[in-house]
Structure formats: C-alpha cells, structure tokens
VOLUM-99503 format. One record per residue (C-alpha): residue number from 0; x, y, z. Coordinates in steps of 0.001 Angstrom, whole numbers, plus 524288, in hexadecimal, padded with zeros to 5 digits. Example, Ala and Ser with C-alpha at 12.3 -4.5 7.8 and 13.67 -1.06 7.14 Angstrom:
2
{site 0,{8300C,7EE6C,81E78}}
{site 1,{83566,7FBDC,81BE4}}
END
This chain:
152
{site 0,{AF59D,5E1E3,F01C8}}
{site 1,{AF8B1,5E940,F0ECF}}
{site 2,{AF0C5,5E27F,F170C}}
{site 3,{AF695,5D475,F126B}}
{site 4,{B0413,5DAA5,F183B}}
{site 5,{B007E,5E027,F2480}}
{site 6,{AFC16,5D1AF,F265F}}
{site 7,{B04D3,5CA54,F2045}}
{site 8,{B0DB3,5D3A6,F2957}}
{site 9,{B0656,5D02A,F34DC}}
{site 10,{B0612,5C30E,F3285}}
{site 11,{B146F,5C229,F303F}}
{site 12,{B1527,5CA30,F3D84}}
{site 13,{B0EF5,5BE9F,F4423}}
{site 14,{B1A3D,5B3F9,F4235}}
{site 15,{B22A5,5B39E,F4C5A}}
{site 16,{B3205,5B41A,F4C4F}}
{site 17,{B30FB,5A326,F4F84}}
{site 18,{B26D1,5A06F,F4541}}
{site 19,{B197C,59E36,F4D88}}
{site 20,{B0F7D,5A7B8,F4852}}
{site 21,{B0A66,5AEB3,F5305}}
{site 22,{AFC48,5AF55,F4E80}}
{site 23,{AFC38,5A185,F51A3}}
{site 24,{AFFE4,5A318,F5E07}}
{site 25,{AF3BA,59FEF,F69A8}}
{site 26,{AFBD7,5AC15,F73B0}}
{site 27,{AF7C2,5B51F,F65FE}}
{site 28,{AEB52,5B01D,F645E}}
{site 29,{AEA0F,5B066,F7480}}
{site 30,{ADFD8,5A826,F73C3}}
{site 31,{AE628,5A0DF,F7D1F}}
{site 32,{AE7CF,5AB8F,F8371}}
{site 33,{AD931,5B12A,F8698}}
{site 34,{AD58D,5A3D3,F87F9}}
{site 35,{ADDD9,5A100,F95C2}}
{site 36,{ADA48,5AF48,F9867}}
{site 37,{ACA71,5AC3A,F95F3}}
{site 38,{ACD9F,59EFB,F9D30}}
{site 39,{AD3F3,5A4E5,FA92A}}
{site 40,{AC7C2,5ADAF,FA97B}}
{site 41,{ABF5F,5A231,FAC03}}
{site 42,{AC729,59A77,FB488}}
{site 43,{AC633,5A6C3,FBC85}}
{site 44,{AB884,5AAD0,FBB40}}
{site 45,{AB62B,59B6A,FC005}}
{site 46,{ABE64,59DFF,FCC1A}}
{site 47,{AC3FC,59226,FC4D6}}
{site 48,{AD2F5,5918F,FCFB6}}
{site 49,{AC924,58EC2,FD92D}}
{site 50,{AC0FB,58540,FD347}}
{site 51,{ACEB4,57ED8,FCFE3}}
{site 52,{AD2C1,57C94,FDC3B}}
{site 53,{AC55A,573C3,FDE92}}
{site 54,{AC833,56DFE,FD1FD}}
{site 55,{AD612,56B4D,FD5A0}}
{site 56,{AD224,55E63,FDF3D}}
{site 57,{ACC3C,557F3,FD38D}}
{site 58,{AD48A,55B44,FC859}}
{site 59,{AE4BE,55E26,FCB3A}}
{site 60,{AE4E6,56700,FBFB6}}
{site 61,{ADEA7,5719D,FC6B4}}
{site 62,{AE856,57233,FCF5C}}
{site 63,{AF170,5795D,FC5AC}}
{site 64,{AE453,584BE,FC185}}
{site 65,{AEC74,5906A,FC77C}}
{site 66,{AF8A8,58B39,FBF12}}
{site 67,{AED34,589F5,FB370}}
{site 68,{AE7A6,59643,FB33A}}
{site 69,{AF68A,59F4D,FB45E}}
{site 70,{AF7DE,59789,FA789}}
{site 71,{AEC32,59C28,FA1DD}}
{site 72,{AEF57,5AAC6,FA476}}
{site 73,{AFF94,5A632,F9F90}}
{site 74,{AF52B,5A381,F92F2}}
{site 75,{AED06,5AFBB,F92F1}}
{site 76,{AFD07,5B737,F92D3}}
{site 77,{B008F,5AFA9,F86DF}}
{site 78,{AF749,5B78D,F7DC7}}
{site 79,{B0293,5BFBA,F72F5}}
{site 80,{AFD5C,5CAC4,F6E22}}
{site 81,{B0B6A,5CE07,F641B}}
{site 82,{B1098,5C534,F5B0E}}
{site 83,{B1E60,5BFCE,F5D1B}}
{site 84,{B24AB,5CD05,F5195}}
{site 85,{B1C44,5D6F9,F5B41}}
{site 86,{B224E,5D04D,F676C}}
{site 87,{B1914,5C5DB,F6B62}}
{site 88,{B1C13,5B9B2,F6F63}}
{site 89,{B25FA,5B7A3,F7B6D}}
{site 90,{B2D1A,5C4A1,F7C27}}
{site 91,{B39D3,5BC3B,F7EF6}}
{site 92,{B37F8,5B51B,F71FE}}
{site 93,{B47FA,5B0BD,F6EBE}}
{site 94,{B4082,5AE9D,F5ED8}}
{site 95,{B3D87,5BBB2,F5CA5}}
{site 96,{B47D4,5C2A2,F62B5}}
{site 97,{B500D,5BADC,F5BFD}}
{site 98,{B4ABA,5BDA7,F4DAD}}
{site 99,{B49E7,5CA20,F508F}}
{site 100,{B57A2,5CB2C,F53D5}}
{site 101,{B5D17,5C1BA,F4747}}
{site 102,{B5420,5CC20,F3E82}}
{site 103,{B49E4,5C098,F3C47}}
{site 104,{B3CCE,5C1CC,F3610}}
{site 105,{B3A59,5B56E,F3D29}}
{site 106,{B40A7,5A7BA,F41C8}}
{site 107,{B3E5F,5A3BD,F339E}}
{site 108,{B4930,5AB21,F2E91}}
{site 109,{B53A4,5A56D,F36F2}}
{site 110,{B5AFA,598C7,F31E4}}
{site 111,{B5B55,593A5,F3F09}}
{site 112,{B4D4E,593A4,F428D}}
{site 113,{B4CCA,58504,F4041}}
{site 114,{B58A7,58350,F4C82}}
{site 115,{B54EB,58ED7,F55F5}}
{site 116,{B5433,58CEE,F63C1}}
{site 117,{B4D87,5989D,F652F}}
{site 118,{B40E8,593AC,F5F01}}
{site 119,{B405B,58832,F658C}}
{site 120,{B38EF,58EC3,F7242}}
{site 121,{B2DDE,58DFB,F69B9}}
{site 122,{B2E1A,57E91,F692F}}
{site 123,{B27B1,57D3B,F76CD}}
{site 124,{B1B48,5841B,F7142}}
{site 125,{B1B5F,5840D,F6307}}
{site 126,{B23CF,57730,F5F42}}
{site 127,{B2963,57753,F52E2}}
{site 128,{B1ECD,583EF,F4E05}}
{site 129,{B26C7,58CAE,F4D4E}}
{site 130,{B3071,58729,F46C9}}
{site 131,{B26D2,5814F,F39D2}}
{site 132,{B235E,58FD6,F39B9}}
{site 133,{B315D,59575,F388D}}
{site 134,{B327E,58B60,F2B8E}}
{site 135,{B2576,58FC3,F25C5}}
{site 136,{B28EF,59D9A,F26DD}}
{site 137,{B3820,59A53,F21D2}}
{site 138,{B328D,59283,F1652}}
{site 139,{B26B9,59A3B,F11D1}}
{site 140,{B26FA,5A879,F1841}}
{site 141,{B1F2D,5AE62,F23B5}}
{site 142,{B127A,5B172,F19D4}}
{site 143,{B1134,5A487,F175D}}
{site 144,{B14AA,5A009,F25E4}}
{site 145,{B0928,5A75B,F29E4}}
{site 146,{AFDF1,5A3E1,F1F41}}
{site 147,{B0395,59466,F2105}}
{site 148,{B04D0,58AD4,F2C1B}}
{site 149,{B0923,58F43,F3853}}
{site 150,{B0C8F,58579,F44D6}}
{site 151,{B0C58,58C72,F5256}}
END
C-alpha cells in the first residue's frame, strides 16, 4: 500500500501549477536535447560549417547554417531535470509564484483561472492545453487527471 501512496505523491508532484504535466514535456524527457546534441556533434565531425559555405552557392538556405547550429545549441539547453514544483522550468514563472502566494495547490483551485492573464503566456506554445487540463483536474481531481487523458 505504501508504494502506491509514494507513487501517487510523485505523480501528483508532476502536475504543474498551470495544469501541464511535467512528464509529458519534451524538455523533461530530454529526447530533443539529446538529438540536438548528437546532431551538433555529427556536424562538427563532418566539418559541416565549411561544407555549408559551398552548399550555400547552390541552396540559399545554407547561408543560415550558423544560425541553425546556434539554435540546436539552445535546444540542448532546454533539458529540464526538475519538475515545476521542484523549481524546474521557467524560474520567473508568474503562474507558479501566483499559486504559491495564494497558497493554492494549482490554478484549478482558483476561481479566476478561466480568465487569468498569467495563463495567456502559455497560449503560444500550448494553445488551450493547460486550460483543458485545469478543467479536468477541477472536475475529476488530480488522481483521475494523472490516469486519464491529458493535453500538451
């Protein structure tokens, strides 16, 4: 029985204040960071920076090779080893700070989450995924949310 409680607590800890689930995040999984790291390594081994200069004479897109390489480097840095509740993600997160200041377990406990301006910051990346999740958590509770459908 105790193992189930500990696992449940761990899973509940992965619910971010905003309604996203940390284990669904590509930054936490690290897959994209690993692929970007490996690709940068292969590009260096192949001296592709030099090759891109020659290729740019035939394909205009290769003029942006250095920018592409830099973006891959930033993708490597996207790895997130901590969940939101442990201080992972955006250290300046207004949503987390607001929930903590109000003493709330998450935005689903707030009567204003449907119209909250702080949650709008997530729209560009997640559209309405977190709002849908917040509605699910509010309606069914955290355990059912963890077991059921989640949006990202």
